N, C-alpha and C positions, 0 to 999 in steps of 0.2 A: 330146495326147489327142482322140480322135474318140468322142463318145457318140452311140450308136445306140439309139434308144427304139422299144420294140414295144408294141402294144396289150396284149399278155398272153404269158405264156411259151410258150404252144404256137406263136404266131407267130414269136417269137423262136427257138425251137428247130428251126423248119422252115427258116428263113433261115440260121440258123448252120450247121446241118448242111449245107446246100447249099454254103456258102461254104468250110467245112471241107474236103469232099470235092473240091471244085475246085483248092483249094490242094495237097492230098495228090496228086490226079491229075497236076497240073503238075509236081510233084517227081518223081514216078516218070516221066514222059515225059523230063523233062530230065537225072535223075541216076540212074534206074533203081531208086530207093528213097525212102521218106519217113519221116521221124521226127515223132512225134506226141506231145506232152506235154499230160498232163491234171491236173486236180486232183480231191480228193475232195469229201466233203460231200454233202448232199440236192440242192443245186441242179442240178448237172449230170445226175442220174440220167435224166430224160426225154430229154436231148440223147444220152446214152449209147444209151438204147434205140432212139431215132430212127437213129443212125449204125450200130447193129449190125444194122439191116435195109436198109442202104443198099448199093447195087452199087458196088463198087470191088474193085481187085486187092489185097485185104487182105494177101496173102501177102508183098507187097513194103513192108508198113508196120510199122515198129517204134513200139510205144507204151510209154511209161513215165510215172512221174508226177513232178510238180513237186516233191513232198515227200511222206512219208509218216510215220506213228507208228511207233516202233520196235517193231513187233509182227509175229508169224508171220501168214501170209495167212488161217490158220483163225481169228483173233481177230475178234470183231464189230466192233470199232472200227479195223479195218485198211482203208486206201484200197485196198490192192492186192485185198482180197477183194471191196470193193465194184466195181472195174473189171472184175475177171474175171466177176462175177455180172452185170452189167449192160452192159458195152461188148464184152467178148471173147466174144460168143455170135453164133449164126446166121451171117451172112455174115462178120461181123468176128472170128470165131473163128480165122480163118486167120492173123491178124496175130500178130507176135512180140511177147512182152511182157519187158521188163526190169525186173526187181525191185529195190525199194530196201532189200530186208532180206536180211540175212545173219546166221546164227546166231553170236552172240557175247555175251560177259557185258554188254556195253554198247554203246550207239550207237556211241560214239567207237572202240571196239575193232573195230567191223564196216566203218568207214570205208576203210581201206586195201583190203579186198577189193572193196567196192563200187566204189572209184575205179578199180579195175582193170577193173571190168564195163562201166563207162561210158566209159571213155577213148577207145575207138574208135566211139563214136557220132558221126556228123556232125553238122553245124549244125543246129539244130532247125527243122523246116519250119513246125509250127504249135505255139503254146504257148496253153494255157489257163490263166490264174490264177484264184483267188478272192480274196476280202478279208473278213478278219474285222472286227468292229466296232472294233476297236482299231487298224485301219489295217494290221495284218499280211497278208502275202502269203507263198505256200508256207509254209515254217515259218520264216520271218524274222520273229521277234516283237520288238516294241518292247522287251519285259520280258527278253529272253534276252541273257545276258552274251557270247554268241556273236555277236551281231547285226553288230558292226563287222568281224568277219572275214568274215561271210557276205556284206556290201555292199561289201567291198574291191574295188579295180579288178584286183588281182593274186590274187583268191581262187582256191582249187581249185574243180574242178567241183562236188564234194559236201561238206558238212559235218554234223556232229552238233549239235543244238540242244536247249537244256533250258529251256523256256519256264517263267516262274514262275506265269504266269496260266492255263496250259492243261494238260492231263494228259499223261503220257507223254513220254519222249525222243523226238526227231524225227531223221530224215534228210531233208535238203533240198538242192535244187540252189542253188548260190549265184546271187546277182543278175548277176554277170556272165555265167554260162552261160545263164541264162534269158533275160537281155536281149539276148543275140546272135542270138535266133531270127529266122527270116525274117517271120513273122507274129505278133503277140502281142496276145492278148485278155484282158479281164477280163469275167468273167461274173457279172452281178448281177441278183438278183431282190428286189423288196420296197423300199418307201420309206425305211424306215431305212439300208438300204445306200446308197441314193443320197445321202443326208445325210452319211454317212461320206466318201463320194466327194468331195462338194463341199467338205467340210472339208479333205481331203486337198488337193484342187486349190488351195485358197486359201492353202496355206502351202508352206514349202520344207524344212522340218526332216525330212531322211530318217529320222533316228534315232527321231522321235516316231511317224511313220507309215511304215513301209519301202515301202508301195505307191507313195509318191512317187517314188521312184527310177524306177518304170516310167511313172507319169504324165508325168514329164519327159522321157522318151526322144522323140526327134526322128527317128530312123531306124532300125527302122520305129516310126511313132507307135502307142501303146496304143490299140487298138479296144475301146471299152467297149459290150458287148452287155446291154441293160438292159430289164427289164419291170416294171411295178408289182407284178403278181402272176402 
């Protein structure tokens, strides 16, 4: 794990956006396309807005989410809605978006269609993770009975999860698929999140704090982009 500290979130977002764009440009030059995986929540909103106004051949970029609540994209708590309203705007409106929602009775029932949707996505070029105060990342929650399946070395790309401590069913990429990314970041703002990170880094029980699986990566190492505020 490499911890990069910034004076504030504005400095973080400026440096982070520059780095992300450089990595996406490299992927486009080398492979003709780039795959960019983002996370929802309030923390990345200013980053998304910065990226949306940044020059890049966005038509060659595919964007998807590390996870999402199992909600249609017009629901207020949908991460897809947030990404479409903040990132897929202006210059970045040309990017292709792959949704983690398919209409079905349950998240579990939607998984087969979603697996087909993502099966041809190449290795992710840039992955941005978030982290909850319980140490969850994506929708790999320590309280979820599906956690062991999502953390398994032979896991499918996607799974449905049912966290006991958070609302909504979820669709999440598995640890295996996310950890195979070429560049993996954890985006954190606030002292409380830094304390959680330090707690996670001090232990090894992945089931207790799933973010530990990414902290323990060696190739590539997890890059933590952090600001106090």
